[in-house]
Structure formats: structure tokens, C-alpha cells
N, C-alpha and C positions, 0 to 999 in steps of 0.2 A: 789500381787505387781510386785513382780519380771517378773513372765508370760508376764504379761501387758507390761512392759519395755520392753522384751525381741520383743514381738511381733512386738511395735512401731519402734523398733531400726531396726528389718527386713524390713520393709516399705521400695521400693525404693525412692529415692529423685533424684524431676524434678527441674535441675538449668536450669542458663542462659547458653547460648554459646556465644563464645566472642571471638574473634582472632583464631576460629581453636580448641577450646578446652569447655571442660563442667566446670564452675569455680562457685562457690559459692555466697553469698551475705553478706552484713554486715548487713542486715537486719534479725531484730529477729520476724519479722512475718513469718509464715508458713499458707498456705491452706491445706484445705484435700480433697483429689481425692477420688472418692468412684468407688466399682466396683458396675455398675447402677441395675444389675439385685438380687445381692445379699445384696448391703447395706453395703459391710464390706469396710474399710477403704486399698485403695492399691496402694498409692503414696503419695508424698505432698510434694507440690510445694512452692519455694521460692517465697514471696511479693516484688521485688524488689524494690528499693530507687531511688532519683536522683542518686546518684553515680556511680549505676550499669548503669543506661541510659546512661549517660555521658561517662562511658568508653565503651558502646557501639557503641555510636555514633562516638565517638574520632578514634574508629580504622576503623570504615567503614568510616570515611573520611580520613583517609590514606590512604585506601585500592584504595578508587577511583582514587587517581591519578596513578596508574598504569592499574588498570582496566580496565580504562575508556580509555586507550590508547591500549589494548590489543587488536588485531585483529581480526574482528567482527567473521572470520572465525574459531577462537582457541576460542573464546565465545561459539558459536554454537555448536562446538563439545563435550562442558562440557554438551551442554543441550542432545546430543544422549545418553552420556554415563549416564546422570543422567535419563534418559528414561529407559536403558537398566536395570540399581539400583533398580528403585521402579518396573519393572515389576520381577524381582529377588525376592524380599521381600514384594512384594502385599499381600501374605498372612498372612505373622508376621505382617504386618500394618494394616490389616483389623479385625485382632483377636485382636491388641490395641483399635481399633473403639470400636467392640463391648464391650469391658471391660470399656473404661471408659466412653465412649457414651452412649452406649445399642443398638446400630444399627446391627441390625442381618446381620450374614459375608454374605452373598449375597449381601445386600445395602449396606456394610459400599464397599465391593471390587465393586462396583459401581460406587461408588462418586470416588474412585482411578482412575478409567478409566478415568472420566470426568475430573481428575487432570492430568492426563496421555497425555492427548487429547492437552489440553495447551503447556503441554513442548513439546508434536509435531509442534504444532503452533510456538514456539520460536525456532525451530531448523532449520526452514527456515528467520531467521533474518536478515542473509547477503540480501536476495533480500527484505525481507519489509522496510529496514531502508536505501533504495538507496535515495538518493537526486535526485534535478531535475537541469535543464542547461536549460537557453532561451539564442540563440545569438542573436546580436544586437535587442537589447529590445529598445535602442536609438542609435544617430549615434554614432558608436565606442565603446557602454556599453553592455555586457552582464551580464547576471545574475545568479546565482547559490544558489541553498539552500543545506543545509545541516542539517542530524538528527543528533543531538548532544543528550547525555548521560544529566541526570539535576544533578545527585550528591547523596545522602544519601535518597535514598525511605523506608519508615515504612510503614508495613501492619499492621491494627490492627483486630485481626480475632475472629468469632463466636465460639461459642460449636456446632453447629448442625453441621459443618460439617470441622471436623479437620483434613482434609487431602484436600479435593477437594481446599475448599476456598483459603487457602495460594499458592495453585495451579494456582491459577488464577491469584495471585499477582507476587511473585516471579521469577520466570523462565524467564517471558516477561521480567522485571525491569532490573534482570542482564545481561540478554542474551545483552539488549540495552547498558550495559554498565555501570549500575549504581551501589549503594552498598545498602546492604539490611539490615533491623531491621523486626524481625518479633515481635509482641509481640501476642500469642495466648490466647485462653481463657484458664483461669484458672480452667477452670470447665474438662477439658482433653487435657492437654498439654502435653501427652507422643509423638506425630503425632513429633510437633516440634522438637525435636533433633533429629528423625531419619530424619527430613529431612537438619536439617544441617550436620548429619555424611554421609549420603549418597551423599550431595553436596562437602564435603571434599572429601570424595573417586572419582568421578567425576572428579576433579580435579581445582575446583573451588579455589585460593588462598583463605588462614585466613584470615579473615576481613571482606570481600566480604560480607560472609553471616553470621547476629547475630542473637539468640532469646535472649527478655529483658523477663523473665515470669514477672505475676504480676495481678495488679487492679489498677485502677482507677489513682492512684499515679503514675505508671509508663507509663500511658495513657498518663497521663496532663504534664510528663517530657517533653515526643516525642512532643505533641503540641506544646508547646513553643518551643524547641530546636531550636536555628535559624540555626543550620548547618543541618536540616533537610528540604528538597526541595520540597517531593511530600508525602501526604500520603494517602492510601486507606482503606477504614472501609467497613466492613457488619455487620452488629448486630440489635438492635432496632430503634425506630426512634428516642424515646428522647434521646440516645447517639450518633446517626447520627447527630444531630444539634448541639447537643454539639463540635464533633470532627470539624463538617464544622465550624462552627461561630469560634473555637478558631484555629482551623490550619491556616483558611483563613486571619484572625485576624492577624498571625504573618508572614506573607505572602506567605505562601506556597503552590501551588496544592493540590486540595483536590477532591478525588471522595468518596462519603458517601452514600451508601446503607442501608435504614430504612428496618420499616417494612411493611407487606403485608395481603391485604384479600381477595384472589383470586377469581371470581368466576366461575361457571361453569353454564352456558346456556343451558336447555335443550327445545326443541321445538320439538309440539305433535310428530312429523312425525317422530322424532330421531330414532337409532336403540337402544333400553331400554338395551339391552344385553349389548351391548357396552359401551352406556354411566353408567351403573353400573357397568362395570370393572373398568372402567377410574376415579369413583370416588371412589372406594375402594383403588386402588393403590393412586390413588393422594390424598387424605383423611385421609387414614392411614396410609402407607407407611413411613418410618424414626419416627414415632408414631405423625407424623404430624408437626413435628419438621424444617421447612425448609420454605425458603421463599417462594418457590414457590408450596408448598402445595395448593389442591384446598379446602377450609372450607366452601365456602358459594356456594348453591345451590338454581340456580334461575328454578325453575317451571314454563314453560310458557304453560297457554291455561286448558287443562285436561291431559297435562304430570306427572304428581304428582303421579298417582296412577300405571300406569304401570310402572313407575320407581320404586316407592317403592315396585312392587312385584320382580322386578327383583334382588333390592342392597336389601331389609333385608337376603335374604338367604345366601349372598355373604358375610355379615358380621358375618351372627352369626356361617358363617365355617372357617373366620379368624382362624388363632394358633398364639396363643399370648405366649410368654416366652421367655429365656434370648436369647440376640445376638447371643452367641456361639454356639446356637444351629439351624444349618443351615434350618431345615424344619421349622422354625417359619416363619411365615408372618410380627410379628409387636414383637419390642421389648418395653423395659420401657422406661422413661422418663429420663433425665438426673442427676436432684439430688429429691431429697427427695421433697425442695422448690418450686421448679416447677411443681411437681407432685401437690403437695395441692393447688398449684395455677391454675391450670387446674380442679382438681376440685371443686375450689370453682365458677369457670365458671360457671361449670353443675348446683352450687346448683343457682346462679345466674338467668341462662335462665327457672329455675323452677319456679323460683318467678313471671319472667316477666311475665309469660303464655304462653310460646313455648310448645310445645307436644313435650316429652321427647318419643321416641320410642326406644332409642336404651338406656339403662343408662351406662357407663364405670365404676361407681363407683362401680357396683356389680359384675363385671367379678371375675370368680371367682382366677383368679390371681392375685389378688388385696389383696387374704389373704397371699401372699407370701411376705420375707422379702424385694423385691426391691419396684422400685418407679415406680409402674403397674398403669395405668389407660386403662381401655378397651376403645373398641371402642364406639364412641356417636354419637345418631343422633336426630338432634332437625327436628320438623318438625312445621305450621303455625308459624315460625318467624316474626316478621314484622321489618322494616327499623329503629326504633329505638331502638331495643332491644340491649344491649350490649352484648350480643352474637353475634350478625351480625356486630355491628360497629366493635368491637377494635380484636385486634389480639391476640389467643389466645394460639398459638403456642402447641399445641397438638393435640390427637386425637379425634376431634371435630367436625361433618358435622352438617351444621345448614340450613336448607330447607325455602326458601321466597317464595311465590306464587305467581305469578302475572297474567293478564288476555290478556295481549298484549306484541308483540315481542317488541314494542316502550316501553313499561315501563322497559320491559328486560334489553334495551340499556341503559334507565334513570340511572335506581338503579345503574347498574357498574360505571357510571361515575362519580355519584353524589359520589358516597364511596372516602375518600381522602385516602385510601390503594390501590395499586394494581401493583404487579408486570405483573402478568399476566391475562388472562383470555381466557377462551374457550367457543366454541359451539357445541353444537350436535346433527344436521339437516340433512337431505336429500337436503333440497333445495340448489341449487346453489346460486338461487337470496339471499336469506337470509343471504346466509354465506359473501356473498358478501359485502352485507349493514352493516352487523355485523361489519368484518375488517372496512371498511371506517369508521364507524362512531363511535367506543369505542374508546377512550382517555386512556387505556392503555399501559405499553408497551409493550409487547408481546400480540398475538393474534394466539390462533390454533383453527383450525377447525376439530373436529371428533378426536383432541388427546387430553391430558388431561393437559399436562405441556408444552407448548411451549416453551422451552430452548435450544435452540441448540447451539452448539459452536460458541463462536467470535460475538456476536451479541449484542448491546447496551440494556439493563435494564430498566426497570422502569415507574414510573406514573407521572404525571403532578404535580402532589401535594408534597405530604410528604413522598415520599417513596427513591429519589434520591435528593442528594445534590452534586451539582458539581462545583468546580471552577479550571479551566483548561489556 
């Protein structure tokens, strides 16, 4: 018992960051953070209560008074410094992501790079927020417009990208003169305090950037606080709907990104080698835990068999193991609960009658103590099956076969989810018609994940909710 108590006491505690320092909480609730490759406890995170949120928002509101009046060039300099500091510490950050989330180091580093690109964009804020002027719009009347900061902004971010998704939010918000409260996922909260430390080192004044750890208690307190001006969210669709409905009902600007089921359409004339490479990377990278993962294959005409001929050996060659080993291609899932959820979906696909060509439940790595599921591939699925309809958020690809291009377009458009979609073809007319007729936020041609920097994302149905 004494040894167990000593081990618990040696585990790091992840607290809140308020007004320039890490602070505790009066909450008696803590969450466990696990090393996803071993199943071992690596940290405990405080589950904040309403008073913690109140304290964070209060200091952010006070800091806004001076930060919003800080010259834009000085705000931009903090972004230049932040970029330098992230690049200095990126190996440390990647190792933290690999431990808490499970991403392989090269994948974790790639996600940091995508975040850095947003910081680089924020460095240009003096030009980006210029106003407009029109003289003599009426007799003796001139008009001008100004871009002014909103106030306290909130970011509620998911477990799958603990580095990149927060960096979608806080660099731009802060560069524009707002202050910020980050509520990261309680499953891998370590990066949030690293951002706070680096922001402070970059010269951002205390109170401008704050972190509140926790679960729905902290989220609801943020959504209903009248001092919060705007909320950004990335996560599942049910929670996105809740965030949108609650925050907008309390008068806030809201952008909430929910779930996805992204299709890759393979035409008979496609380069099957390239299509198979794209599917392996986009379907099984990050263990399928990303909103831009390809999870549905639409094989048109007679493309399925030549595609499988290329795809199956590539799946078999994937190296699965701890994210800390950079030789691996895929790491574990985030938690034991999520692993069990993904395995349950594989059970469902079998019961529904889809052909299970590759069974990730039987991969050798599943005998290890970590939260592993091997790459999985279903064929001959129908559009009514749950493994096709629902977001699994794991290393599971589901193939549906259709006869014609028109059927493929209709299938993608009918699905309620979709951040992006792709088509692999050598036919320029088919590519153009696909891009013009598909009703999905981002469309790629012969690329697996069409998610370049600084473009809008989303679907017309239940992936994106906005109130601006």
C-alpha cells in the first residue's frame, strides 16, 4: 500500500493556468491521464468547478482592457517569438503528445507544424486587420470601418490534436487583441500548460492566455458566462450541437465543428498505387482519430478488385506500436474506453454482414497492455450499415461498391457527415464534375486529405455550426 501511495504521489498533476501561473483548484475531482501505449497512469488532471472558471474569465476580462489597446505591431512580435519558442521545444511537445495521446512521433511533429503555420499566419496580423475607408459616400460624408477585438474568447478543444487544434484558435484571437481561455481535453491536457508557459515566455502579459482543465462542468460554466464574447469548439457532433445551442442562446459568437465521415471515391481509371497509398495514410494515420481521416471508400465500377490488390499488402506491412518509436506507422488509441468502442464497431460490422477483410482485433499488438486496435478493412458494406453511417474515429476503413460515377456523388452528398472528400481519377472532366457537384466542405482530386491552411471547412448538414 505504501509503495502504491508513493507511486501516486510521484505522478504529475496538471492544473489550471490563471493570471500567469499554474494554480490548483478547490475541486475534489481529478481525472486520470494514461500513457496510451502502456496503460500506465502518467498524470492526474484537475476537474475544475465554476469558481475556477470565474477566476479565469475575470482575469481575462481585466487583461483585455490593456491588451486590446496594445499596438498591433507589439502583438505581432509576440507571435514571432511564439513561433521561435515552439520550434525550439517541438521535440519535447511531440514526446508529450506521443505519451498522452499515442500519436507516433513523426505524426505528432507534423501536427505541431500545422499549428506553427497558423502562428505564422497570425504574424501578419498588422496587415490582416486593416480597416477600410471610402470618401464622399454622400455629400460631405466619408465612411470608415475598423476591425476591433471582441473581448474574452474561449477555445474548447478535442483529444485528437492537443497541439494543432488549440493553435487554430488562440494565436489569431490573441493577435487580434482578444484575451483567451482554453479548455483542453481532459484525456491529454499536458500540451495546454506548455502553451501557457511559451506564451508567457513570448512576452504575452499575464491574464491574456489562461487554461481551465476539466469536463462538462467547466464547459457549461464557460458557455453561460456573460463575460465571454466568443466560443470555438472542435469535437463530436452531439457536443458541438450543445455548445452551439447553449453559447448562442447566451449571446455569444460561436463556431462549432462536429463529426465527420469522409469519403474517397476511386474511379476505374485511377492510379491504384497512389489511391492505396492515400488510403493507408488517410485511413490509418493517427489511428484514424482525426476529423479529416478517410473512413469510407467508394469503389466505382470495376475499381474494387485492382484497388484491393494494391491496398491489402500495404495494410499488412504497417508497423503498429508505441508512438515513442518513430519507426512505427500507427500508435494506440487514446483510452481503453475508446479502444473498446472501436472494437464494438467491428463487431457490429460483422453482424451487419459486411465482409471483414482485415480484422484489427486480431493484430498481434492487441496482446500488449496499451490501447491498441490494428488496421481494419470492411468490404461490401451497404449505405444502411452503421459502420458506414456513423463516425467510428478509429483505424477502420469501410468500402461501398457502386456502379456509376453518379451513384458515388449521390452517396457522398446524402451522408449527413463530411468535412472533406476526395476522388482519384485520371479523367479531368470527372474531377471537375465531382468538385462542382459535391456538397462537402473540402474537395480533393488525387489527394487524400484536402485540408490546406486557412480555408473554411465543413459540411452543409451536421459537421459545422456557426453564429457570427
